[in-house]
C-alpha positions as CSV (number, residue, x, y, z in Angstrom):
1,M,-21.4,23.0,-18.7
2,A,-19.2,22.4,-15.7
3,K,-22.1,21.9,-13.4
4,E,-23.7,19.4,-15.8
5,I,-20.5,17.5,-16.1
6,E,-20.1,17.3,-12.3
7,S,-23.7,16.1,-12.0
8,L,-23.1,13.3,-14.6
9,E,-19.8,12.3,-12.9
10,K,-21.8,11.8,-9.6
11,R,-24.1,9.5,-11.5
12,L,-21.2,7.6,-13.0
13,G,-19.3,7.4,-9.7
14,Y,-16.2,8.7,-11.5
15,T,-14.5,12.1,-11.9
16,F,-12.6,12.8,-15.1
17,Q,-9.2,14.3,-14.8
18,D,-9.4,15.3,-18.5
19,K,-12.7,17.1,-18.9
20,Q,-12.2,17.2,-22.6
21,L,-12.6,13.5,-22.7
22,I,-16.1,13.6,-21.2
23,L,-17.0,16.6,-23.4
24,E,-16.0,14.6,-26.5
25,A,-18.0,11.6,-25.3
26,L,-21.1,13.8,-24.9
27,T,-20.8,15.6,-28.2
28,H,-23.0,14.4,-31.0
29,K,-21.8,15.0,-34.6
30,S,-24.7,17.4,-35.2
31,Y,-23.2,19.9,-32.6
32,K,-20.6,21.0,-35.2
33,Q,-17.4,20.9,-33.2
34,S,-14.0,19.9,-34.4
35,Y,-14.6,16.6,-32.5
36,D,-17.6,14.3,-31.8
37,N,-18.2,11.0,-29.9
38,E,-18.0,8.6,-32.8
39,R,-14.4,7.5,-32.2
40,L,-15.0,7.0,-28.4
41,E,-18.2,5.1,-29.3
42,F,-16.2,2.8,-31.5
43,L,-13.7,2.1,-28.6
44,G,-16.4,1.8,-26.0
45,D,-18.3,-0.8,-28.0
46,A,-15.2,-3.0,-28.0
47,V,-14.6,-2.4,-24.3
48,L,-18.2,-3.2,-23.3
49,D,-18.1,-6.4,-25.4
50,L,-15.1,-7.6,-23.5
51,I,-16.4,-6.5,-20.0
52,V,-19.8,-8.1,-20.4
53,G,-18.2,-11.2,-22.0
54,E,-15.8,-11.7,-19.0
55,Y,-18.6,-10.9,-16.5
56,L,-20.8,-13.7,-18.0
57,F,-17.9,-16.1,-18.3
58,V,-17.2,-15.8,-14.6
59,K,-20.9,-15.6,-13.5
60,F,-22.1,-18.6,-15.5
61,R,-19.3,-21.1,-15.1
62,K,-21.3,-24.1,-16.3
63,S,-22.9,-22.4,-19.3
64,N,-21.7,-23.3,-22.8
65,E,-20.5,-20.9,-25.5
66,G,-23.9,-20.8,-27.2
67,K,-25.8,-19.8,-24.1
68,L,-23.2,-17.2,-23.1
69,S,-23.4,-15.7,-26.6
70,K,-27.1,-15.4,-26.4
71,I,-27.1,-13.7,-23.0
72,R,-24.3,-11.3,-24.1
73,A,-26.3,-10.5,-27.3
74,S,-29.3,-9.6,-25.2
75,L,-27.2,-7.1,-23.2
76,V,-24.7,-5.8,-25.7
77,N,-27.0,-4.1,-28.2
78,E,-28.7,-0.8,-28.8
79,M,-31.7,-1.6,-26.6
80,G,-29.5,-2.8,-23.7
81,F,-27.3,0.3,-23.8
82,D,-30.3,2.6,-24.3
83,K,-31.7,1.2,-21.0
84,L,-28.4,1.8,-19.2
85,A,-28.1,5.3,-20.7
86,R,-31.6,6.2,-19.5
87,S,-30.8,5.0,-16.0
88,L,-28.1,7.7,-15.9
89,D,-30.4,10.3,-17.6
90,L,-27.7,10.6,-20.2
91,G,-30.0,12.4,-22.6
92,E,-29.9,15.5,-20.4
93,Y,-26.2,15.9,-20.9
94,I,-25.7,15.2,-24.6
95,L,-24.6,18.2,-26.7
96,L,-26.8,18.4,-29.8
97,S,-27.6,20.8,-32.5
98,N,-31.0,22.7,-32.2
99,A,-32.3,20.8,-35.2
100,E,-31.4,17.4,-33.7
101,E,-32.9,18.4,-30.4
102,N,-36.1,19.5,-32.0
103,N,-36.2,16.2,-33.8
104,G,-36.3,14.3,-30.4
105,G,-32.6,13.5,-30.4
106,R,-32.4,13.3,-26.6
107,E,-34.9,10.4,-26.6
108,K,-33.5,8.5,-29.6
109,P,-32.3,5.0,-28.5
110,S,-29.5,5.0,-31.1
111,L,-28.1,8.3,-29.9
112,L,-28.4,7.4,-26.2
113,S,-26.8,4.0,-26.8
114,N,-23.9,5.6,-28.7
115,A,-23.3,8.2,-26.0
116,F,-23.2,5.4,-23.3
117,E,-20.6,3.5,-25.4
118,A,-18.6,6.7,-25.8
119,I,-18.6,7.4,-22.0
120,I,-17.3,3.9,-21.3
121,G,-14.6,4.4,-24.0
122,A,-13.6,7.6,-22.3
123,V,-13.3,6.0,-18.9
124,Y,-11.3,3.2,-20.3
125,L,-8.9,5.6,-22.0
126,E,-8.3,7.7,-18.9
127,A,-8.5,5.1,-16.1
128,G,-8.0,1.7,-17.6
129,L,-10.0,-1.5,-17.9
130,Q,-10.6,-2.2,-14.3
131,K,-12.2,1.2,-13.6
132,A,-14.4,0.8,-16.7
133,Q,-15.3,-2.7,-15.7
134,D,-16.3,-1.7,-12.1
135,M,-18.5,1.0,-13.5
136,V,-20.2,-1.1,-16.1
137,I,-21.0,-4.0,-13.8
138,R,-22.4,-1.6,-11.1
139,I,-24.7,0.0,-13.7
140,L,-25.6,-3.3,-15.2
141,E,-26.5,-5.0,-11.9
142,S,-28.5,-1.9,-10.7
143,N,-30.7,-2.1,-13.8
144,Y,-31.3,-5.9,-14.0
145,D,-32.8,-7.8,-11.0
146,E,-31.8,-11.0,-12.7
147,I,-29.3,-11.7,-15.5
148,S,-30.1,-15.0,-17.1
149,L,-31.2,-16.5,-20.5
150,D,-34.8,-16.8,-19.4
151,S,-35.1,-13.3,-18.0
152,L,-33.2,-11.5,-20.8
153,F,-33.7,-13.2,-24.1
154,R,-37.3,-12.5,-25.3
155,D,-38.2,-12.8,-28.9
156,F,-41.0,-10.2,-29.2
157,K,-41.6,-11.0,-32.9
158,T,-42.5,-14.5,-32.0
159,T,-44.7,-13.4,-29.1
160,L,-46.5,-10.8,-31.3
161,Q,-47.1,-13.4,-34.0
162,E,-48.6,-15.8,-31.5
163,M,-50.9,-13.0,-30.1
164,T,-52.1,-11.8,-33.5
165,Q,-52.7,-15.3,-34.8
166,A,-54.8,-16.0,-31.7
167,S,-56.7,-12.7,-31.8
168,Y,-57.0,-12.0,-35.6
169,G,-56.0,-15.2,-37.3
170,I,-53.2,-13.4,-39.2
171,T,-49.6,-12.5,-38.8
172,P,-48.3,-8.8,-38.4
173,E,-46.8,-7.1,-41.4
174,Y,-43.4,-5.3,-41.0
175,K,-42.6,-2.4,-43.3
176,V,-39.4,-0.4,-43.6
177,I,-40.7,3.2,-43.3
178,A,-37.3,4.8,-43.9
179,S,-33.5,4.2,-43.7
180,R,-31.0,6.9,-42.9
181,G,-27.3,7.4,-42.7
182,P,-24.2,6.1,-44.6
183,D,-23.9,2.4,-45.4
184,H,-21.5,1.8,-42.5
185,K,-23.9,3.4,-40.0
186,K,-27.4,3.0,-41.2
187,E,-30.5,3.3,-39.1
188,F,-33.8,1.7,-40.1
189,E,-37.3,2.8,-39.1
190,V,-39.8,-0.1,-39.1
191,G,-43.6,0.0,-38.7
192,I,-45.9,-2.8,-37.7
193,F,-49.3,-3.2,-39.4
194,I,-52.1,-5.5,-38.3
195,E,-55.1,-5.7,-40.7
196,G,-53.8,-2.6,-42.5
197,K,-53.6,-0.5,-39.3
198,E,-50.2,0.8,-38.1
199,Y,-49.7,0.0,-34.4
200,A,-46.1,1.2,-33.7
201,R,-42.8,2.3,-35.2
202,A,-39.2,1.8,-34.0
203,I,-35.7,2.7,-35.1
204,G,-32.6,0.4,-35.0
205,K,-29.1,-0.1,-36.3
206,S,-30.5,-3.0,-38.3
207,K,-33.9,-4.1,-39.6
208,K,-34.0,-7.0,-37.1
209,I,-33.3,-4.7,-34.1
210,A,-36.0,-2.2,-35.3
211,Q,-38.5,-5.0,-35.8
212,Q,-37.9,-6.4,-32.3
213,K,-38.2,-3.0,-30.7
214,A,-41.4,-2.2,-32.7
215,A,-42.8,-5.7,-31.8
216,E,-42.1,-5.1,-28.1
217,K,-44.2,-1.9,-28.3
218,V,-47.1,-3.7,-30.0
219,V,-47.0,-6.6,-27.5
220,K,-47.4,-4.0,-24.7
221,I,-50.3,-2.3,-26.6
222,L,-52.2,-5.5,-27.3
223,T,-51.6,-6.7,-23.7
224,K,-53.1,-3.5,-22.4
225,E,-56.0,-3.7,-24.7
226,A,-56.8,-7.2,-23.5
227,E,-56.8,-6.2,-19.9
């Protein structure tokens, strides 16, 4: 595992003094150790909220609270952190049980998002806010050509509804296929059906997130079909 950690540290641009911290950040609960990354995920979520909030406060000096909140909401969520995690190939490094791996765990947005939050929590614990801030902003800016309300906040459900009404004269149907996990940490799987045909599914920490993610998939499918 030492080589894998070294490889990830190069991607992060940070070398951990306490290797146990990064091991903990990479350990999914299915791996059956005496520790997992859920506590670090909890901390990292709060740290990321602060870092991104301050970043936007400074970057958009003339924007009001409502606009700043919308931009932050479009970045600080499962989809946003999944995007950043994938840019680091974080799925390659996560420690999972065989069952979870066989279930596609390394590609699950929720799992990747949680691991990214845990990594940031670990950096904050060991090196402080400034180091975590420098890392997050570097990763953020390398993944977004532009950070603005227009470029980030896209309501795929509205877009999909407009497309289906224009093409089929109907609206898409959203169905909850399954829900998993304890009440405080549920995941929802949502499918989208058009004229009784299922077009895509997605998983999210809430029904709204799952619906948006599934709608984004269907928008891409319909756009491709129309080409």
